[in-house]
Biopython code that builds the backbone (N, CA, C, O; Angstrom):
import numpy as np
from Bio.PDB.StructureBuilder import StructureBuilder

atoms = [
    (1, "MET", "N", (-25.981, -25.835, -13.680)),
    (1, "MET", "CA", (-24.682, -25.642, -13.068)),
    (1, "MET", "C", (-24.495, -24.198, -12.625)),
    (1, "MET", "O", (-24.913, -23.267, -13.314)),
    (2, "ASN", "N", (-23.889, -24.026, -11.516)),
    (2, "ASN", "CA", (-23.613, -22.692, -10.992)),
    (2, "ASN", "C", (-22.170, -22.342, -11.338)),
    (2, "ASN", "O", (-21.237, -22.934, -10.795)),
    (3, "ASN", "N", (-21.984, -21.371, -12.251)),
    (3, "ASN", "CA", (-20.650, -20.964, -12.669)),
    (3, "ASN", "C", (-20.132, -19.769, -11.885)),
    (3, "ASN", "O", (-19.100, -19.196, -12.233)),
    (4, "ALA", "N", (-20.843, -19.389, -10.829)),
    (4, "ALA", "CA", (-20.428, -18.245, -10.028)),
    (4, "ALA", "C", (-19.124, -18.576, -9.302)),
    (4, "ALA", "O", (-18.995, -19.613, -8.652)),
    (5, "LYS", "N", (-18.168, -17.665, -9.433)),
    (5, "LYS", "CA", (-16.893, -17.854, -8.744)),
    (5, "LYS", "C", (-17.050, -17.397, -7.300)),
    (5, "LYS", "O", (-17.776, -16.441, -7.027)),
    (6, "PRO", "N", (-16.376, -18.072, -6.375)),
    (6, "PRO", "CA", (-16.436, -17.611, -4.984)),
    (6, "PRO", "C", (-15.739, -16.250, -4.868)),
    (6, "PRO", "O", (-14.762, -15.980, -5.567)),
    (7, "ILE", "N", (-16.242, -15.424, -3.999)),
    (7, "ILE", "CA", (-15.667, -14.092, -3.806)),
    (7, "ILE", "C", (-14.432, -14.217, -2.928)),
    (7, "ILE", "O", (-14.478, -14.795, -1.843)),
    (8, "THR", "N", (-13.332, -13.665, -3.418)),
    (8, "THR", "CA", (-12.080, -13.678, -2.671)),
    (8, "THR", "C", (-12.157, -12.660, -1.546)),
    (8, "THR", "O", (-12.670, -11.556, -1.729)),
    (9, "THR", "N", (-11.652, -13.030, -0.402)),
    (9, "THR", "CA", (-11.588, -12.138, 0.756)),
    (9, "THR", "C", (-10.136, -12.009, 1.180)),
    (9, "THR", "O", (-9.411, -13.001, 1.262)),
    (10, "VAL", "N", (-9.714, -10.775, 1.449)),
    (10, "VAL", "CA", (-8.364, -10.504, 1.941)),
    (10, "VAL", "C", (-8.472, -9.796, 3.287)),
    (10, "VAL", "O", (-9.529, -9.269, 3.636)),
    (11, "SER", "N", (-7.391, -9.787, 4.029)),
    (11, "SER", "CA", (-7.360, -9.061, 5.304)),
    (11, "SER", "C", (-6.849, -7.656, 5.064)),
    (11, "SER", "O", (-5.862, -7.463, 4.354)),
    (12, "CYS", "N", (-7.511, -6.675, 5.648)),
    (12, "CYS", "CA", (-7.045, -5.293, 5.581)),
    (12, "CYS", "C", (-5.623, -5.243, 6.140)),
    (12, "CYS", "O", (-5.389, -5.724, 7.248)),
    (13, "PRO", "N", (-4.661, -4.669, 5.395)),
    (13, "PRO", "CA", (-3.287, -4.628, 5.893)),
    (13, "PRO", "C", (-3.120, -3.854, 7.197)),
    (13, "PRO", "O", (-2.157, -4.084, 7.928)),
    (14, "THR", "N", (-4.030, -2.955, 7.495)),
    (14, "THR", "CA", (-3.910, -2.125, 8.684)),
    (14, "THR", "C", (-4.561, -2.757, 9.907)),
    (14, "THR", "O", (-3.926, -2.878, 10.955)),
    (15, "CYS", "N", (-5.835, -3.165, 9.782)),
    (15, "CYS", "CA", (-6.570, -3.642, 10.967)),
    (15, "CYS", "C", (-6.970, -5.115, 10.897)),
    (15, "CYS", "O", (-7.538, -5.651, 11.848)),
    (16, "LYS", "N", (-6.676, -5.767, 9.777)),
    (16, "LYS", "CA", (-6.949, -7.208, 9.586)),
    (16, "LYS", "C", (-8.431, -7.549, 9.431)),
    (16, "LYS", "O", (-8.785, -8.726, 9.489)),
    (17, "THR", "N", (-9.301, -6.570, 9.239)),
    (17, "THR", "CA", (-10.717, -6.832, 8.966)),
    (17, "THR", "C", (-10.839, -7.512, 7.607)),
    (17, "THR", "O", (-10.147, -7.111, 6.671)),
    (18, "PRO", "N", (-11.694, -8.525, 7.462)),
    (18, "PRO", "CA", (-11.881, -9.145, 6.145)),
    (18, "PRO", "C", (-12.478, -8.146, 5.143)),
    (18, "PRO", "O", (-13.409, -7.409, 5.466)),
    (19, "VAL", "N", (-11.931, -8.137, 3.933)),
    (19, "VAL", "CA", (-12.387, -7.251, 2.866)),
    (19, "VAL", "C", (-12.690, -8.106, 1.643)),
    (19, "VAL", "O", (-11.848, -8.884, 1.197)),
    (20, "ARG", "N", (-13.894, -7.959, 1.106)),
    (20, "ARG", "CA", (-14.264, -8.689, -0.110)),
    (20, "ARG", "C", (-13.582, -8.037, -1.308)),
    (20, "ARG", "O", (-13.608, -6.815, -1.450)),
    (21, "TRP", "N", (-12.969, -8.856, -2.174)),
    (21, "TRP", "CA", (-12.259, -8.340, -3.344)),
    (21, "TRP", "C", (-13.243, -8.237, -4.499)),
    (21, "TRP", "O", (-13.281, -9.088, -5.387)),
    (22, "THR", "N", (-14.045, -7.165, -4.465)),
    (22, "THR", "CA", (-15.060, -6.930, -5.488)),
    (22, "THR", "C", (-14.948, -5.483, -5.958)),
    (22, "THR", "O", (-14.387, -4.646, -5.250)),
    (23, "PRO", "N", (-15.478, -5.175, -7.153)),
    (23, "PRO", "CA", (-15.418, -3.792, -7.645)),
    (23, "PRO", "C", (-16.102, -2.786, -6.713)),
    (23, "PRO", "O", (-15.746, -1.608, -6.708)),
    (24, "GLU", "N", (-17.064, -3.237, -5.938)),
    (24, "GLU", "CA", (-17.783, -2.329, -5.037)),
    (24, "GLU", "C", (-16.929, -1.856, -3.858)),
    (24, "GLU", "O", (-17.213, -0.814, -3.267)),
    (25, "GLU", "N", (-15.902, -2.605, -3.520)),
    (25, "GLU", "CA", (-15.015, -2.232, -2.397)),
    (25, "GLU", "C", (-13.993, -1.223, -2.907)),
    (25, "GLU", "O", (-12.957, -1.606, -3.450)),
    (26, "LYS", "N", (-14.283, 0.074, -2.732)),
    (26, "LYS", "CA", (-13.441, 1.096, -3.344)),
    (26, "LYS", "C", (-12.115, 1.334, -2.625)),
    (26, "LYS", "O", (-11.238, 1.998, -3.178)),
    (27, "PHE", "N", (-11.944, 0.819, -1.425)),
    (27, "PHE", "CA", (-10.687, 1.034, -0.695)),
    (27, "PHE", "C", (-9.804, -0.210, -0.661)),
    (27, "PHE", "O", (-8.762, -0.212, -0.006)),
    (28, "LYS", "N", (-10.217, -1.281, -1.371)),
    (28, "LYS", "CA", (-9.457, -2.523, -1.298)),
    (28, "LYS", "C", (-7.994, -2.302, -1.628)),
    (28, "LYS", "O", (-7.711, -1.520, -2.536)),
    (29, "PRO", "N", (-7.067, -2.919, -0.970)),
    (29, "PRO", "CA", (-7.219, -4.001, -0.016)),
    (29, "PRO", "C", (-7.563, -3.531, 1.395)),
    (29, "PRO", "O", (-7.634, -4.342, 2.319)),
    (30, "PHE", "N", (-7.779, -2.220, 1.566)),
    (30, "PHE", "CA", (-8.117, -1.689, 2.886)),
    (30, "PHE", "C", (-9.622, -1.749, 3.100)),
    (30, "PHE", "O", (-10.394, -1.773, 2.142)),
    (31, "CYS", "N", (-10.032, -1.772, 4.359)),
    (31, "CYS", "CA", (-11.462, -1.841, 4.668)),
    (31, "CYS", "C", (-12.120, -0.467, 4.637)),
    (31, "CYS", "O", (-13.341, -0.369, 4.514)),
    (32, "SER", "N", (-11.319, 0.603, 4.748)),
    (32, "SER", "CA", (-11.882, 1.949, 4.813)),
    (32, "SER", "C", (-10.838, 2.978, 4.401)),
    (32, "SER", "O", (-9.650, 2.676, 4.287)),
    (33, "GLU", "N", (-11.308, 4.189, 4.182)),
    (33, "GLU", "CA", (-10.381, 5.273, 3.866)),
    (33, "GLU", "C", (-9.439, 5.527, 5.044)),
    (33, "GLU", "O", (-8.268, 5.851, 4.849)),
    (34, "ARG", "N", (-9.949, 5.380, 6.253)),
    (34, "ARG", "CA", (-9.124, 5.588, 7.448)),
    (34, "ARG", "C", (-7.914, 4.660, 7.445)),
    (34, "ARG", "O", (-6.784, 5.103, 7.656)),
    (35, "CYS", "N", (-8.156, 3.362, 7.203)),
    (35, "CYS", "CA", (-7.048, 2.406, 7.189)),
    (35, "CYS", "C", (-6.082, 2.696, 6.040)),
    (35, "CYS", "O", (-4.872, 2.523, 6.186)),
    (36, "LYS", "N", (-6.612, 3.134, 4.903)),
    (36, "LYS", "CA", (-5.771, 3.491, 3.760)),
    (36, "LYS", "C", (-4.853, 4.653, 4.120)),
    (36, "LYS", "O", (-3.670, 4.637, 3.782)),
    (37, "LEU", "N", (-5.397, 5.669, 4.810)),
    (37, "LEU", "CA", (-4.596, 6.831, 5.184)),
    (37, "LEU", "C", (-3.587, 6.509, 6.282)),
    (37, "LEU", "O", (-2.496, 7.080, 6.306)),
    (38, "ILE", "N", (-3.936, 5.613, 7.176)),
    (38, "ILE", "CA", (-2.971, 5.179, 8.200)),
    (38, "ILE", "C", (-1.773, 4.530, 7.525)),
    (38, "ILE", "O", (-0.629, 4.809, 7.883)),
    (39, "ASP", "N", (-2.033, 3.660, 6.542)),
    (39, "ASP", "CA", (-0.954, 2.993, 5.819)),
    (39, "ASP", "C", (-0.096, 4.002, 5.055)),
    (39, "ASP", "O", (1.131, 3.907, 5.068)),
    (40, "LEU", "N", (-0.734, 4.964, 4.390)),
    (40, "LEU", "CA", (0.002, 5.996, 3.667)),
    (40, "LEU", "C", (0.902, 6.779, 4.622)),
    (40, "LEU", "O", (2.052, 7.073, 4.295)),
    (41, "GLY", "N", (0.381, 7.114, 5.795)),
    (41, "GLY", "CA", (1.179, 7.826, 6.792)),
    (41, "GLY", "C", (2.365, 7.008, 7.261)),
    (41, "GLY", "O", (3.436, 7.562, 7.511)),
    (42, "ASP", "N", (2.194, 5.697, 7.386)),
    (42, "ASP", "CA", (3.308, 4.834, 7.785)),
    (42, "ASP", "C", (4.415, 4.830, 6.733)),
    (42, "ASP", "O", (5.595, 4.802, 7.083)),
    (43, "TRP", "N", (4.052, 4.856, 5.449)),
    (43, "TRP", "CA", (5.066, 4.947, 4.396)),
    (43, "TRP", "C", (5.743, 6.312, 4.432)),
    (43, "TRP", "O", (6.960, 6.403, 4.267)),
    (44, "ALA", "N", (4.967, 7.378, 4.647)),
    (44, "ALA", "CA", (5.519, 8.733, 4.641)),
    (44, "ALA", "C", (6.500, 8.958, 5.786)),
    (44, "ALA", "O", (7.476, 9.692, 5.635)),
    (45, "THR", "N", (6.245, 8.334, 6.916)),
    (45, "THR", "CA", (7.142, 8.496, 8.072)),
    (45, "THR", "C", (8.217, 7.420, 8.117)),
    (45, "THR", "O", (8.998, 7.342, 9.066)),
    (46, "GLU", "N", (8.247, 6.594, 7.082)),
    (46, "GLU", "CA", (9.201, 5.487, 6.953)),
    (46, "GLU", "C", (9.037, 4.431, 8.024)),
    (46, "GLU", "O", (9.989, 3.720, 8.346)),
    (47, "ALA", "N", (7.829, 4.319, 8.587)),
    (47, "ALA", "CA", (7.542, 3.194, 9.475)),
    (47, "ALA", "C", (7.507, 1.907, 8.645)),
    (47, "ALA", "O", (7.847, 0.833, 9.143)),
    (48, "HIS", "N", (7.096, 2.020, 7.380)),
    (48, "HIS", "CA", (7.184, 0.918, 6.421)),
    (48, "HIS", "C", (8.379, 1.209, 5.522)),
    (48, "HIS", "O", (8.556, 2.337, 5.061)),
    (49, "LYS", "N", (9.190, 0.201, 5.277)),
    (49, "LYS", "CA", (10.338, 0.355, 4.378)),
    (49, "LYS", "C", (10.483, -0.916, 3.564)),
    (49, "LYS", "O", (10.122, -2.004, 4.012)),
    (50, "ILE", "N", (11.013, -0.762, 2.369)),
    (50, "ILE", "CA", (11.359, -1.915, 1.555)),
    (50, "ILE", "C", (12.821, -2.215, 1.847)),
    (50, "ILE", "O", (13.678, -1.350, 1.666)),
    (51, "PRO", "N", (13.117, -3.443, 2.300)),
    (51, "PRO", "CA", (14.500, -3.742, 2.666)),
    (51, "PRO", "C", (15.417, -3.726, 1.444)),
    (51, "PRO", "O", (15.010, -4.056, 0.330)),
    (52, "GLY", "N", (16.632, -3.341, 1.682)),
    (52, "GLY", "CA", (17.633, -3.330, 0.619)),
    (52, "GLY", "C", (18.621, -2.206, 0.845)),
    (52, "GLY", "O", (18.473, -1.380, 1.746)),
    (53, "GLU", "N", (19.627, -2.205, 0.000)),
    (53, "GLU", "CA", (20.668, -1.201, 0.087)),
    (53, "GLU", "C", (20.153, 0.131, -0.462)),
    (53, "GLU", "O", (19.454, 0.161, -1.475)),
    (54, "ALA", "N", (20.497, 1.216, 0.202)),
    (54, "ALA", "CA", (20.077, 2.543, -0.257)),
    (54, "ALA", "C", (20.723, 2.852, -1.601)),
    (54, "ALA", "O", (21.905, 2.573, -1.801)),
    (55, "LEU", "N", (19.964, 3.419, -2.513)),
    (55, "LEU", "CA", (20.496, 3.759, -3.821)),
    (55, "LEU", "C", (21.235, 5.086, -3.802)),
    (55, "LEU", "O", (22.121, 5.321, -4.624)),
    (56, "ILE", "N", (20.871, 5.955, -2.862)),
    (56, "ILE", "CA", (21.500, 7.269, -2.735)),
    (56, "ILE", "C", (21.998, 7.416, -1.313)),
    (56, "ILE", "O", (21.286, 7.095, -0.361)),
    (57, "ASP", "N", (23.216, 7.901, -1.169)),
    (57, "ASP", "CA", (23.772, 8.138, 0.156)),
    (57, "ASP", "C", (23.187, 9.449, 0.689)),
    (57, "ASP", "O", (23.487, 10.512, 0.145)),
    (58, "PRO", "N", (22.357, 9.400, 1.741)),
    (58, "PRO", "CA", (21.722, 10.632, 2.239)),
    (58, "PRO", "C", (22.706, 11.624, 2.842)),
    (58, "PRO", "O", (22.341, 12.780, 3.058)),
    (59, "THR", "N", (23.954, 11.212, 3.124)),
    (59, "THR", "CA", (24.938, 12.134, 3.694)),
    (59, "THR", "C", (25.669, 12.928, 2.614)),
    (59, "THR", "O", (26.338, 13.912, 2.930)),
    (60, "GLU", "N", (25.557, 12.528, 1.350)),
    (60, "GLU", "CA", (26.220, 13.244, 0.260)),
    (60, "GLU", "C", (25.300, 14.323, -0.304)),
    (60, "GLU", "O", (24.081, 14.158, -0.348)),
    (61, "ASP", "N", (25.908, 15.432, -0.735)),
    (61, "ASP", "CA", (25.140, 16.443, -1.448)),
    (61, "ASP", "C", (24.806, 15.898, -2.823)),
    (61, "ASP", "O", (25.681, 15.417, -3.543)),
    (62, "GLN", "N", (23.557, 15.973, -3.173)),
    (62, "GLN", "CA", (23.123, 15.468, -4.462)),
    (62, "GLN", "C", (22.625, 16.635, -5.299)),
    (62, "GLN", "O", (21.827, 17.446, -4.829)),
    (63, "GLU", "N", (23.091, 16.721, -6.533)),
    (63, "GLU", "CA", (22.571, 17.730, -7.445)),
    (63, "GLU", "C", (21.397, 17.129, -8.180)),
    (63, "GLU", "O", (21.431, 15.958, -8.559)),
    (64, "PRO", "N", (20.353, 17.922, -8.387)),
    (64, "PRO", "CA", (19.204, 17.379, -9.128)),
    (64, "PRO", "C", (19.608, 17.082, -10.566)),
    (64, "PRO", "O", (20.450, 17.785, -11.125)),
    (65, "PRO", "N", (19.021, 16.051, -11.174)),
    (65, "PRO", "CA", (19.357, 15.745, -12.569)),
    (65, "PRO", "C", (18.814, 16.838, -13.488)),
    (65, "PRO", "O", (17.738, 17.392, -13.259)),
    (66, "TYR", "N", (19.564, 17.124, -14.503)),
    (66, "TYR", "CA", (19.137, 18.128, -15.481)),
    (66, "TYR", "C", (18.872, 17.418, -16.797)),
    (66, "TYR", "O", (19.645, 16.565, -17.232)),
    (67, "PHE", "N", (17.781, 17.784, -17.409)),
    (67, "PHE", "CA", (17.402, 17.171, -18.668)),
    (67, "PHE", "C", (17.475, 18.222, -19.770)),
    (67, "PHE", "O", (17.037, 19.358, -19.590)),
    (68, "ASN", "N", (18.021, 17.836, -20.885)),
    (68, "ASN", "CA", (18.120, 18.753, -22.028)),
    (68, "ASN", "C", (16.963, 18.573, -22.946)),
    (68, "ASN", "O", (16.871, 19.257, -23.965)),
]
sb = StructureBuilder()
sb.init_structure("model")
sb.init_model(0)
sb.init_chain("A")
sb.init_seg("    ")
for serial, (resi, resn, name, xyz) in enumerate(atoms, 1):
    if name == "N":
        sb.init_residue(resn, " ", resi, " ")
    sb.init_atom(name, np.array(xyz, "f"), 0.0, 1.0, " ", f" {name:<3s}", serial, name[0])
structure = sb.get_structure()
């Protein structure tokens, strides 16, 4: 009997290239460092956002929290 599990493949979130979900794929779920950095840049520029109500009003002055 062959107990080998089939290898899961996902699509790179940036370019949609198939990526094998194995320990050898160091950029998973991305296909490359380039695609990983493109995605990071999209989050940094707020091209990607998580929908929902803002927790902090950006028009109000906010004091940083102080810890004792």
